[in-house]
Structure formats: structure tokens, C-alpha cells
KEGU-280589 format. One line per field, with one value per residue (C-alpha): residue number from 1; residue in one letter; x negated, y negated, z negated. Coordinates in pm, whole numbers. Layout:
N
num: NUM,...
residuo: a,...
xx: X,...
yy: Y,...
zz: Z,...
***
This chain:
593
num: 1,2,3,4,5,6,7,8,9,10,11,12,13,14,15,16,17,18,19,20,21,22,23,24,25,26,27,28,29,30,31,32,33,34,35,36,37,38,39,40,41,42,43,44,45,46,47,48,49,50,51,52,53,54,55,56,57,58,59,60,61,62,63,64,65,66,67,68,69,70,71,72,73,74,75,76,77,78,79,80,81,82,83,84,85,86,87,88,89,90,91,92,93,94,95,96,97,98,99,100,101,102,103,104,105,106,107,108,109,110,111,112,113,114,115,116,117,118,119,120,121,122,123,124,125,126,127,128,129,130,131,132,133,134,135,136,137,138,139,140,141,142,143,144,145,146,147,148,149,150,151,152,153,154,155,156,157,158,159,160,161,162,163,164,165,166,167,168,169,170,171,172,173,174,175,176,177,178,179,180,181,182,183,184,185,186,187,188,189,190,191,192,193,194,195,196,197,198,199,200,201,202,203,204,205,206,207,208,209,210,211,212,213,214,215,216,217,218,219,220,221,222,223,224,225,226,227,228,229,230,231,232,233,234,235,236,237,238,239,240,241,242,243,244,245,246,247,248,249,250,251,252,253,254,255,256,257,258,259,260,261,262,263,264,265,266,267,268,269,270,271,272,273,274,275,276,277,278,279,280,281,282,283,284,285,286,287,288,289,290,291,292,293,294,295,296,297,298,299,300,301,302,303,304,305,306,307,308,309,310,311,312,313,314,315,316,317,318,319,320,321,322,323,324,325,326,327,328,329,330,331,332,333,334,335,336,337,338,339,340,341,342,343,344,345,346,347,348,349,350,351,352,353,354,355,356,357,358,359,360,361,362,363,364,365,366,367,368,369,370,371,372,373,374,375,376,377,378,379,380,381,382,383,384,385,386,387,388,389,390,391,392,393,394,395,396,397,398,399,400,401,402,403,404,405,406,407,408,409,410,411,412,413,414,415,416,417,418,419,420,421,422,423,424,425,426,427,428,429,430,431,432,433,434,435,436,437,438,439,440,441,442,443,444,445,446,447,448,449,450,451,452,453,454,455,456,457,458,459,460,461,462,463,464,465,466,467,468,469,470,471,472,473,474,475,476,477,478,479,480,481,482,483,484,485,486,487,488,489,490,491,492,493,494,495,496,497,498,499,500,501,502,503,504,505,506,507,508,509,510,511,512,513,514,515,516,517,518,519,520,521,522,523,524,525,526,527,528,529,530,531,532,533,534,535,536,537,538,539,540,541,542,543,544,545,546,547,548,549,550,551,552,553,554,555,556,557,558,559,560,561,562,563,564,565,566,567,568,569,570,571,572,573,574,575,576,577,578,579,580,581,582,583,584,585,586,587,588,589,590,591,592,593
residuo: m,n,v,s,k,f,i,a,n,y,l,a,s,l,n,v,k,h,v,f,l,i,t,g,g,a,i,a,f,f,v,d,e,l,s,g,r,n,d,i,n,y,i,c,m,h,h,e,q,s,a,a,m,a,a,e,s,y,s,r,i,g,p,g,l,g,v,a,t,a,t,s,g,p,g,a,t,n,l,i,t,g,i,c,c,a,w,f,d,s,i,p,c,l,y,i,t,g,q,v,n,t,e,e,q,k,g,e,s,k,v,r,q,i,g,f,q,e,t,d,i,v,e,i,v,k,p,i,t,k,f,a,q,k,l,e,r,a,e,d,i,r,y,m,l,e,k,a,v,y,l,a,k,s,g,r,s,g,p,v,l,i,d,v,p,v,n,l,q,y,a,e,i,n,p,k,k,l,k,g,f,n,l,p,h,v,k,k,n,a,g,v,g,a,k,v,l,k,t,i,d,l,l,n,r,s,k,r,p,v,l,l,l,g,f,g,v,r,l,s,g,a,q,l,e,k,d,k,l,l,k,i,l,n,i,p,v,i,t,t,w,s,g,l,d,l,v,p,f,n,n,p,n,r,v,g,q,s,g,i,y,g,d,r,a,s,n,l,a,i,q,n,a,d,l,l,i,s,v,g,a,r,l,d,t,r,q,t,g,g,k,p,q,n,y,a,r,e,a,k,k,i,v,i,d,i,d,e,a,e,l,d,k,k,r,g,l,n,p,d,l,p,i,r,a,d,a,k,e,f,l,s,a,f,l,k,q,q,s,k,i,n,m,t,n,i,t,d,w,t,g,q,i,k,s,w,k,k,k,y,p,i,l,k,e,a,h,f,k,q,k,e,y,v,n,p,y,v,f,c,k,v,l,s,d,l,m,s,g,d,a,i,i,i,s,d,t,g,a,s,l,a,w,t,i,q,g,i,q,l,r,e,g,q,r,l,f,s,a,f,g,n,s,p,m,g,y,a,l,p,a,a,i,g,a,c,f,a,i,a,n,t,r,p,v,i,c,i,t,g,d,g,g,l,q,i,n,i,q,e,f,q,t,i,m,h,h,k,l,p,v,k,i,f,s,l,n,n,k,c,y,g,i,i,k,q,f,q,d,t,w,i,n,s,r,y,e,a,s,q,k,g,y,s,t,p,d,f,i,k,v,a,k,s,y,g,l,n,s,v,q,i,k,n,n,q,e,l,k,r,k,i,a,q,v,l,a,s,q,g,p,v,f,c,d,v,l,l,n,p,d,q,k,v,e,p,k,i,e,f,g,m,p,l,e,d,m,t,p,y,l,p,r,a,e,f,r,k,n,m,l,i,s,p,l,p,e,s,l,k,l,k,i
xx: 4360,4136,4008,3648,3766,3977,3712,3463,3710,3760,3398,3356,3664,3469,3179,3007,2723,2514,2530,2243,2233,2089,2332,2444,2690,2940,2914,2879,3215,3189,2877,2994,3259,3004,2787,2914,3069,2964,3064,2891,2576,2406,2045,1898,1621,1403,1573,1866,1753,1567,1937,2090,1808,1825,2221,2193,1940,2178,2403,2184,2131,2514,2786,2816,2863,2592,2714,2545,2637,2468,2598,2688,2490,2131,2229,2466,2253,1968,2160,2173,1839,1956,2296,2144,1995,2319,2463,2227,2217,2561,2542,2857,2775,2966,2833,2992,2979,3048,3176,3246,3593,3911,3949,3564,3605,3575,3858,3925,3740,3451,3213,2920,2966,3202,3115,2773,2623,2883,2830,3073,2924,3217,3169,2784,2769,3120,2844,2658,2997,3278,3493,3416,3679,3720,3955,4215,4527,4394,4706,4539,4208,4321,4455,4104,3902,4059,4067,3705,3583,3801,3639,3321,3322,3548,3465,3095,3047,2894,2843,3155,3179,3450,3352,3544,3587,3447,3812,3986,3724,3911,4264,4488,4702,4901,4747,5079,5243,4933,4963,4784,4635,4818,4555,4633,4701,4396,4521,4307,4023,4135,3940,3653,3738,3706,3419,3236,3317,3137,2845,2831,2874,2540,2351,2405,2291,2000,1640,1463,1714,1657,1833,1804,1887,1982,2093,2426,2424,2329,2592,2860,2775,2695,2368,2555,2672,2345,2177,2430,2361,1994,1970,2243,2088,1753,1621,1368,1481,1366,1455,1443,1258,1563,1668,1320,1434,1733,1437,1155,823,795,1117,969,1231,1098,890,853,1014,1033,989,719,563,652,446,335,486,829,780,665,954,1228,1120,1101,1408,1686,1938,1915,2214,2188,2378,2427,2152,2183,1915,1765,1482,1245,1366,1407,1085,1109,1289,1592,1665,1383,1437,1502,1451,1545,1798,2179,2232,2508,2575,2785,2838,3115,3032,3199,3018,2689,2833,2856,2576,2513,2109,1992,2054,2408,2529,2617,2864,2963,3098,3316,3335,3188,2859,3021,3366,3163,2928,3231,3402,3086,3069,3399,3286,2960,3064,3093,2752,2538,2200,1955,1559,1355,1087,860,983,916,561,490,645,393,98,162,197,-142,-298,-157,-182,-142,-356,-746,-1009,-1193,-931,-1093,-1443,-1388,-1626,-1566,-1223,-874,-741,-364,-292,-504,-339,22,-124,-285,74,276,70,104,422,728,987,1281,1083,1258,1000,1047,858,851,790,481,193,274,598,483,140,384,684,382,180,408,497,842,986,1331,1556,1297,1406,1206,1421,1356,1553,1523,1708,1659,1290,1208,914,962,1225,1053,989,1369,1484,1285,1434,1786,1673,1575,1941,2121,1972,1915,1514,1584,1367,1036,1052,768,738,506,429,181,-30,208,539,433,377,739,849,637,798,998,706,863,1216,1050,871,1158,1304,1004,1092,862,829,535,390,112,9,-176,-412,-585,-526,-413,-57,-209,142,100,-293,-213,28,-225,-475,-273,-88,-315,-651,-695,-659,-548,-349,-146,-224,-554,-666,-470,-339,-498,-440,-506,-648,-356,-490,-519,-210,-6,-235,-84,236,143,163,-83,-324,-535,-749,-838,-1168,-1231,-1099,-1294,-1122,-749,-679,-760,-628,-314,-258,-374,-88,234,141,163,486,593,530,187,56,-196,-413,-540,-797,-778,-987,-854,-891,-722,-460,-98,-129,-34,220,394,302,633,855,686,876,822,597,341,111,-179,-392,-403,-354,-390,-169,-327,-360,-25,99,-152,-17,350,545,744,775,1103,1338,1550,1898,2000,1801,1943,2210,2549,2866
yy: -106,207,469,333,-47,99,312,-36,-291,-45,-11,-384,-457,-170,-466,-213,-454,-204,148,356,558,717,664,985,1042,1174,881,609,492,414,254,41,-69,-222,-411,-786,-780,-1067,-854,-548,-448,-94,-16,190,446,666,1017,1067,1220,925,724,924,878,505,482,703,443,171,307,341,-52,-166,-336,-173,187,383,497,667,795,1034,1210,1610,1913,1836,1446,1574,1907,1632,1454,1732,1685,1338,1439,1727,1403,1224,1523,1638,1269,1197,940,811,783,822,987,1012,1252,1230,1559,1681,1627,1826,2056,2160,2304,2648,2661,3030,3171,3398,3228,3061,2686,2565,2204,2103,2024,2188,2225,2291,2058,2045,2393,2358,2062,2208,2298,1969,1748,1638,1609,1736,1736,1690,1477,1646,1359,1009,902,1082,861,593,901,1082,756,659,1016,1064,729,832,1139,966,778,898,1153,1298,1104,1232,1211,1280,1330,1301,1427,1258,1411,1140,1175,1062,761,554,685,390,347,150,39,-47,328,505,676,624,833,760,768,1061,994,1060,1194,1039,1239,1342,1420,1188,996,1295,1383,1043,1019,1360,1253,932,1171,1404,1066,959,1279,1312,1229,1306,1203,1117,975,1066,876,979,850,899,607,373,554,486,119,151,-50,-323,-17,117,-221,-294,88,64,-255,-68,236,143,539,679,690,867,866,1142,1097,909,689,552,199,206,159,-125,26,-236,-159,-82,233,392,675,797,1093,1405,1727,1952,1628,1419,1253,1466,1224,1261,1613,1670,1471,1651,1965,1817,1629,1769,1621,1502,1287,1355,1123,1132,1399,1717,1901,2095,2299,2012,1853,2182,2376,2709,2887,2662,2838,2693,2365,2117,2397,2278,2001,2022,1926,1655,1626,1404,1483,1389,1719,2030,2254,2131,2162,2511,2608,2933,2948,2944,2516,2573,2188,2272,1975,1916,1597,1597,1199,947,781,429,591,777,481,229,455,506,165,104,303,111,28,362,444,457,610,750,584,720,532,872,993,680,660,1013,925,657,846,1076,834,689,1020,1157,850,897,607,692,525,791,662,327,434,654,520,764,698,542,685,695,639,289,229,225,30,-260,-244,-263,-603,-790,-697,-918,-877,-796,-524,-233,76,358,654,992,1338,1550,1435,1116,1108,1236,980,691,824,910,586,311,35,-94,-450,-533,-561,-357,-79,266,562,829,1157,1304,1651,1749,1572,1600,1489,1182,993,723,514,539,473,150,20,133,-91,-373,-425,-354,-656,-913,-923,-1096,-872,-712,-338,-140,236,444,763,1017,1083,1447,1255,933,1191,1322,1014,783,665,444,240,75,20,-157,-375,-429,-578,-730,-594,-744,-376,-317,23,235,584,760,946,1255,1432,1756,1838,1775,1928,2243,2280,2233,2561,2715,2674,2874,3100,3226,3169,2848,2939,2662,2808,2584,2284,2161,2450,2406,2048,1733,1367,1086,763,624,262,284,485,152,-110,60,18,-382,-306,-526,-301,-236,46,47,297,275,142,-182,-253,-255,-572,-791,-570,-503,-888,-944,-645,-807,-1169,-1125,-1225,-942,-560,-433,-81,6,333,413,657,930,1212,1559,1719,1479,1626,1559,1545,1673,1938,2225,2507,2704,2896,2792,2665,2293,2345,2549,2204,2398,2346,1986,2071,2425,2546,2600,2210,2160,2415,2237,1895,1951,1763,2078,2440,2610,2486,2684,2729,2518,2246,2217,1985,2123,2058
zz: 2222,2283,2022,2061,1974,1666,1507,1581,1392,1121,1035,1040,793,564,568,804,1023,1152,1343,1326,1662,2000,2256,2518,2762,2534,2317,2529,2560,2165,2224,2483,2241,1990,2192,2235,1858,1675,1343,1428,1615,1714,1583,1836,1669,1856,1704,1586,1257,1178,1246,1004,726,815,754,439,308,418,217,-93,-84,44,47,360,409,615,962,1252,1535,1847,2120,2150,2129,2058,1949,1663,1562,1521,1219,996,775,718,634,421,222,160,57,-204,-313,-313,-95,116,478,769,1076,1401,1694,2053,2188,2532,2692,2498,2876,2887,2510,2491,2219,2088,2391,2295,2531,2385,2520,2819,2819,2867,2549,2371,1994,1730,1510,1239,1156,1144,890,676,367,388,384,172,532,885,1119,1513,1638,1832,1886,1982,1710,1452,1439,1143,927,1019,902,639,484,559,400,60,64,136,-182,-433,-710,-676,-334,-5,400,582,965,1258,1613,1887,2216,2505,2660,2374,2346,2565,2510,2472,2127,1980,1635,1476,1518,1373,1061,751,499,149,-112,-399,-722,-950,-1275,-1568,-1706,-2073,-2318,-2289,-2606,-2871,-2726,-2722,-3083,-3151,-2909,-3190,-3496,-3342,-3267,-3636,-3779,-3541,-3637,-3284,-3038,-2643,-2399,-2027,-1757,-1397,-1057,-1135,-1357,-1040,-808,-1071,-1054,-1480,-1463,-1668,-1912,-1888,-2047,-2292,-2429,-2430,-2676,-2889,-2939,-2950,-2873,-2639,-2341,-2013,-1652,-1425,-1043,-874,-1222,-1206,-1138,-1417,-1674,-1634,-1738,-2021,-2179,-2501,-2572,-2222,-2265,-1880,-1639,-1748,-1514,-1361,-1233,-1536,-1820,-2072,-2339,-2177,-2139,-2486,-2631,-2440,-2599,-2941,-2909,-3163,-2954,-2575,-2410,-2032,-1865,-1441,-1402,-1259,-1418,-1162,-1240,-1087,-1414,-1629,-1550,-1385,-1702,-1767,-2109,-2249,-2149,-2495,-2670,-3019,-2925,-2871,-2541,-2438,-2059,-1856,-1473,-1284,-1127,-1313,-1146,-1247,-1588,-1517,-1340,-1579,-1515,-1846,-1931,-2114,-2231,-2634,-2535,-2158,-2020,-1700,-1624,-1425,-1581,-1601,-1756,-2016,-2112,-2083,-2368,-2562,-2575,-2728,-2985,-3059,-3418,-3547,-3409,-3767,-3665,-3929,-3937,-3637,-3687,-3717,-3426,-3183,-3327,-3264,-2883,-2867,-2997,-2685,-2447,-2578,-2594,-2253,-1998,-1624,-1577,-1676,-1676,-1441,-1187,-1202,-1186,-853,-625,-293,-118,-305,-604,-579,-912,-900,-596,-730,-1047,-795,-626,-914,-1023,-648,-520,-571,-820,-560,-390,-244,-289,-48,-80,151,-2,-125,-283,-177,-366,-720,-679,-670,-884,-1198,-1100,-982,-1248,-1179,-1310,-1377,-1046,-845,-654,-566,-414,-168,-36,-377,-312,15,1,447,586,777,543,417,762,876,505,513,841,695,419,574,780,492,314,624,522,218,-27,73,154,105,225,91,305,355,641,699,684,865,1185,1162,1291,1397,1672,1451,1482,1787,1604,1353,1640,1822,1549,1395,1043,788,615,493,570,320,468,149,394,269,608,491,337,-62,-276,-61,-113,-467,-521,-272,-507,-741,-603,-291,-367,-205,134,332,596,773,514,567,826,1165,1097,1192,1211,1460,1417,1268,1311,1672,1648,1491,1685,2022,1906,1864,1473,1239,1099,797,624,278,225,-180,-491,-478,-174,-326,-444,-168,119,-70,-132,226,386,110,206,606,727,946,957,881,852,582,608,281,245,-22,-137,52,-256,-469,-714,-872,-1221,-1435,-1281,-1461,-1141,-999,-1187,-1481,-1839,-1922,-2193,-1925,-1862,-1756,-1530,-1684,-2033,-2197,-2325,-2660,-2674,-2568,-2893,-3095,-3032,-3050,-3331,-3478,-3506,-3384,-3628,-3861,-3813,-4148,-3975,-3652,-3547,-3570,-3367
***
């Protein structure tokens, strides 16, 4: 058996059924080994970046590990943006790169390159992987693969990369004599039980509690525990963007999503809470605003995170009770102590939050009355009403992502994700491809992108058509980089350099048709229901060009660098202050730990 066959067999044993790739001379032997197999297939993408993103999405949906491969040099470096997506969102993925023959490598030489397309990809990606190593001896392949995959899936998960020289890909090995990787002994996390009891004590004394759920809940596989928790606590629950699909829109305790693009009711609730319990959320500045020290200004903050570094950022956000634990581990321990929960009456608090939700809705009457162009918030509402209950929605970045997160109304069983941490333009289309293969086309996949993001990886239209993937692609087309324009409105006197000036879009309908894609265009709100229903009812892939006003804003939005309570220009600071529930509490009334 050669090394390439061993790798393929190992991947198949992990329930990997697809490998996303672009071939090349330095990876050709491994790609050849994938051909003709019944248990694993290769999927040809049209850019290595897309292959990396498709693999990342494939891993999000599961159950198999996402795998992408590329040749040496530019093939390997083109994977980097997708690797970053997996790194920042903690998605376990395996990236396999080809490398020049061992005798052609520069080694310790100070020359830049000896072999053709020789690039030290291992050193380049070490900061954005949990493990990156070049195979030096064929007989080390089992150990390296097992170690890489273990690290990818353990602790705070993430991507790994192995670099395989081309001559080692066809090197013969005896699988029975290969050394394996011994799983390390993992010590039980001490102290979680005591901190759970402290959490319950604070909860019992709280008058204004808020539960914040992040993507770590899903990463840990704690959906069942989360559902039990929501029923038991019956307190206001807010999600991060990446945790949006954890709580259905119709859940009576759901407030919304907080942060700089969050709805006003959620931000008001966060800023007026006396207790914030954050589970699986890293509380970055998109969540806390530009001044983390002002976040949840009067609340005792209990933060549960698997990554100790996230608990010790020392950037103004200092948890009162940091708990280093996997979300599932914490929630399981919490549920075992549910008999000790004896909360005070919080109906005044929940009533106040309901009044905020009513006073500051995302979707307004004026949105429906818009005559020209499509309003993105109305688009999201109509799509929410029409799409299947098991739909997977994948959004790109920028304004198209902000509108989707703010306006979509998810039901139980639906999934929504994007590459939230890295957030590159061009993610949604290849990610939709990865999702289609992960679920074997058994659920609807909806791709929501912008005209800017679409053009980054538009070549993947061909991948969709080649495999006849029934993905429905909606482009929110405002013919500009809308979110950058909004930034320029605030900071650069509305000089739309490179966001509208100098930027252009093609006729996407003609482009889509040139690939053979069925195409639909929606020009105004009045066409939304009929044409979205038409798109969703189609059997195969469909591209839908949704025309928006180039001046359409994302609202609400907290401006760059501002604290969470600064919701200008959409809610003047004076009005925000006037509608705050409480003034700063005297020390005597604050929760004590």
C-alpha cells in the first residue's frame, strides 16, 4: 500500500465522503488514489479558496470531517482564507497540501526556492492552525494523521494541515508496522461544580437576568442541554450572530441578537441586566461594542468558555465569574443542580423587555410601503415565511449578512451560518456547495450573498451546474459595497471611494444564464412573494437577483469604536438614555459574589 491509499482509507474511516480540491502536479498521486472509490469522492472546485470554504461548511453540517486538498505553492496559499474561516470559528477541518520532492526542497539553504512552486506552507499557516507539519518519512503518516485529527476535534476545535511531498505520496508502506498516535489523558475539569452553584446563587438573587448563547453551544453538541435549560430557567435569552439558530424566533423568551448590529431591545436588555450568563460566546467587540468596559454596565458577568485565553483578554471586559469549561460540560453540570434553582419573580423585567421589542422593531411599516427596489428586511420576512422548516441558510458578509441576521425569522430545525469570525466576501457560494454534499441534497440549501461577495467566487456557478446541486442563490444586489458606504458616511464625509466610485457589477442574469443557471430577478416588494415562491419550488439550482436601493442602510448599527449604548444615528443618545430602564445602581443594590 502506498501513502496516498493509506490517507484515503483513513479519511473514509472518519466518514469523510467528499474531498474538495483543485488538482496539480504536487498532489496528483493523492487525487488519483481518490478516483474510482465507492466510499469517498473528490469534488473539483474552481478556486482553492472555494475548496477550503466548502470543506469548512461540510464540517459544520457534518457528520464527516471537512477535507480540502491542493497542490504546492499557489495552490496551497490559496487555501489560506478558508483556513482562517475554520480557525476563527473553531471548525475542525483537515487540509492536505502537496509539496515538491524531498530532494528538491531548499531545507536549511538560504535560497528562496529550489523546487518548482516550492513554498513553506507549514510555517505560513502555523498561526491559523492547531497543527501544521510536513511529512518527512512515509512511515510517519499514520501518526501524523491521527494526531492532526485528534487536535482538530479536541478542546477548542479548529483546522489542521499536513504537507505531503509528492515522492512520499507514492512511497510504499506496511500499514501493520506504522506507529499510531496515543491519545493523551485528559484531566477532568475541576471546580466546575462549585462555580455552577455560585451561578445558581446569583441567578436566584437576580432581578434582571439575561442568558446569552453563542456558537460554542452548538460546537459542543449541547443542543439538548440548551433546550432543557431554556425550559427550566424561563428567562430572557439573547444570541450572538453565530448562535442565532439556537433559539427559534417564536420562542417567548427570545429577545433577539445583541451587538453593534443587534436589535435595540437586546442591547437595552444587556445594558440593564443585573446578571449576564454567557455560554459559548467569545464576546468580541462586535458583541460588546467598541468600549468593552461599558458592556453589561451593571451586571455580574458569568462567562463560560472552553478557551482560557478568551476568559483572560484583559481588554476591559473582565468576567466576575469566569468558568473554563466546554458548554456541554457546564450545562450538564448545571442541569444536575436544577433543584436548587429558586428564582425571584421577574415579570416586571420581562414585561419591560417586551415593551422594548414592541417599541423598537427591526421590521417596520415603512419597509413594506417602499415602492421602488426591494427592501431587504421585507425580503427576509417573506423568505422566512416561505422557506422549508429544515432549510439551511448560508449568508455571505457585509450588508447582506447584517440584513439577513437582523431580518430572518428562523424556525425550529432551521440552520443559519456564515464565516462569522473571518467574514470574507465570497464565502456563501462555496459554503453552500459544501453543505449540499454534507447533507446529500436531503435538505434545502439557501445561499444569500451580495453583489460584491458573489463576484469573488462566481466561478463556482460551474461547480453547482456540474453536480446539479439544487441550491437557491439570492443576491442582494445594491450595486455597491453598502456596509463600507455606511462607514464612509460616518467617517469619511460620504466619499464613496472604491465602494461605489470605481466599483461596478455585471448583468448577473446574463452571467448566470451563461453557466446554464435558471435565473429570476426581483425588482420591488410587490414581486417578492410570487417570485421567491417560484425560486423555492424549482427542482434544480436557481439564481435570483434581488435589486436593492444603493443607499439602503443597515439599521440599527452602532458606529465603529462606540460603546453599546450609543445607537446613533438611528436612535439618538438622548432618547436611548431616556428609555433606559435603570440608572446606574448604588453599590448596596448590586449583586455580590
